[in-house]
N, C-alpha and C positions, 0 to 999 in steps of 0.2 A: 731220235735225231742227234746228229753230231754236227759240229761246226767245222769249217775248213781249217786245216792244220798245215803249218809249214815246219818241216824239220830242217833246221839251219845249222851252219857251222862252216869251218874252213874246209877246203878240199882235202879229202882223205879221212874226214871224221866219221864217215859211215852213213852220211845222209841218205843216200839212195837205198842202201840195204835196210836201214831202220825204217825209212818211210814206206818201203814196200811191205815190210812186216807189219807195221801199224795199219796200213790200209787193209791188209788181210784180217787182222784182229777186229778192226772197226767195221769191216765189210763195206768199204767205200772205195771210190776210184782213187787211183794213184797216178801221179805224173812226176817227171823229173825235169826240173828247170833247165838242166844241161841240154835236154832235147829241144828246148825252145829258143836256144841261142841262134841268132842269125849266123850264116856262114862266115861273115866277116869277123865276128867275135871268136868263133872257133879257130879260124885261121890265125888270128892275133895271138891267142893263148898258145896255140900249137908252136908258134915261133918263139915262145918264151916271154911274150910281152904281156904285162898286166893290163886288164881292162881299166878304163877310166869311167867317170860318171857318164860321159857322153855315150859310151858304149852300153852302159848298163840301163839307162832310163827306158829306151824302147823295149828292151828285153823284160824289164820289170812290169811294163804295161801289159805284156802278153801273159806273164805269170799272174798278175793281179786279175786279169780278165778270166783266166782259167779258174782261179779261186772263187771269184764272184759267180761264175757259172755253176758252182757246186755248193749252194747254200746249205744243202742237207748233209754236207760232209764230203771231204776229199782230202787227200794227203799229198802235199807237194814237197819234194826235196829241192831246197833252194838255199844257196849260201846266205843271202840276206845279212851280209856282214855288218852293215852300218845301220844305226838307228833310223837315219833318214830314209833308207830303203824300206825298212819295216814299216815306218810311218806311212810311206807311200802305198805299200800293200794294204795297210789298214784303211787308208782312204778309199782304195778301190774295192775292198772287201772288209767292212767294219767288224765282222764277227770272227776274223781269222785269229788263230792262236799260234804261238811259236814255241817250239821245243829246240833249245840250243844244245847241240851235242858238243860238249867241251872236253878237250884233252890236251895234254902237254905236247909241245912240239916234237919230242923224241917219239912218242907213241904214234902221232900222226905221220911222221916221216916213215916209220916202219910200215904203217898201213899203206901209204902211197907207194912204197917200193913193191908191194905185193900186187899191184894192179897195173901191169904193163899194158901199153897201148892206149891209155887214157889220154885225151887231148890236153889235159892240164898237167904240164910237167912239174916235177918235184921242185924245180928251181923257183917256182912262183909261190911256194909255201910261205916264205918269209913275208912276201907282200900281202898274202892273205892274213897272216897274224897281225901285220902292221895295220891293216884296214879294219880288222875285227873290233867291233864295239859290242861287248857282251850285253845280254839283256839287262836292262835297268829294272830296279824293283817296281817302278810304276808301269812297266810294260805288261805285267801279269802273265808272263810266260813261265816255262819250266826249263831249268838247266839240268842236264843229266851227264854224268861222267861216262866217257866212251870206253873206259878201261874195264868193261864187263861185256858179257855176251849180248848178242842182239835180243835174245829172249828176255834177258834180265832188264835191258833198257826198255823194251816194250812193257814188261810187267811194272817197272817203275813208273812209266808214264800213266798206265792204267790206275795204279794206286794213288798217284798224286793229282790226276786230272779231276776237274770239277764236273766233268760230264757224267751223266747218270750211269750207274753201274750196269744196267742192262744194255747200254749202248756199247760198252767197251770190254765186257768180259766174255 
């Protein structure tokens, strides 16, 4: 058995790609929190407007419900930029684990430029970094540098995770 996992970070950090690869490795369901945004949030971001907490709380409720519905394991790609958002997700799903995909702004900017058509414009990247509160030591998550291949990131998670080896190898 594995526990629910959130792959977090700023837009363009590779959350969706890494989360999908982790779900395959762990053999558990995958979801992308971007797909759970209400239309109003997507429209706001598409206009280049950053979401505020009033926009995020209902969305986080849906994300947390999905995680809670997958107690045997599931992987969610979700920005979870602030500690308070992660605490709320922990309230909804106490066993959730976080993996923070960390990268410098130049690396992330280059990645964002390679994904045309995404509703999150590159102009919002600075607001994402301004909002980001990295995992604190007492949160018990794992931080992984995005300046490596997806396979290397997945391997690093597996090596550092406290989940039983038969579940993640």
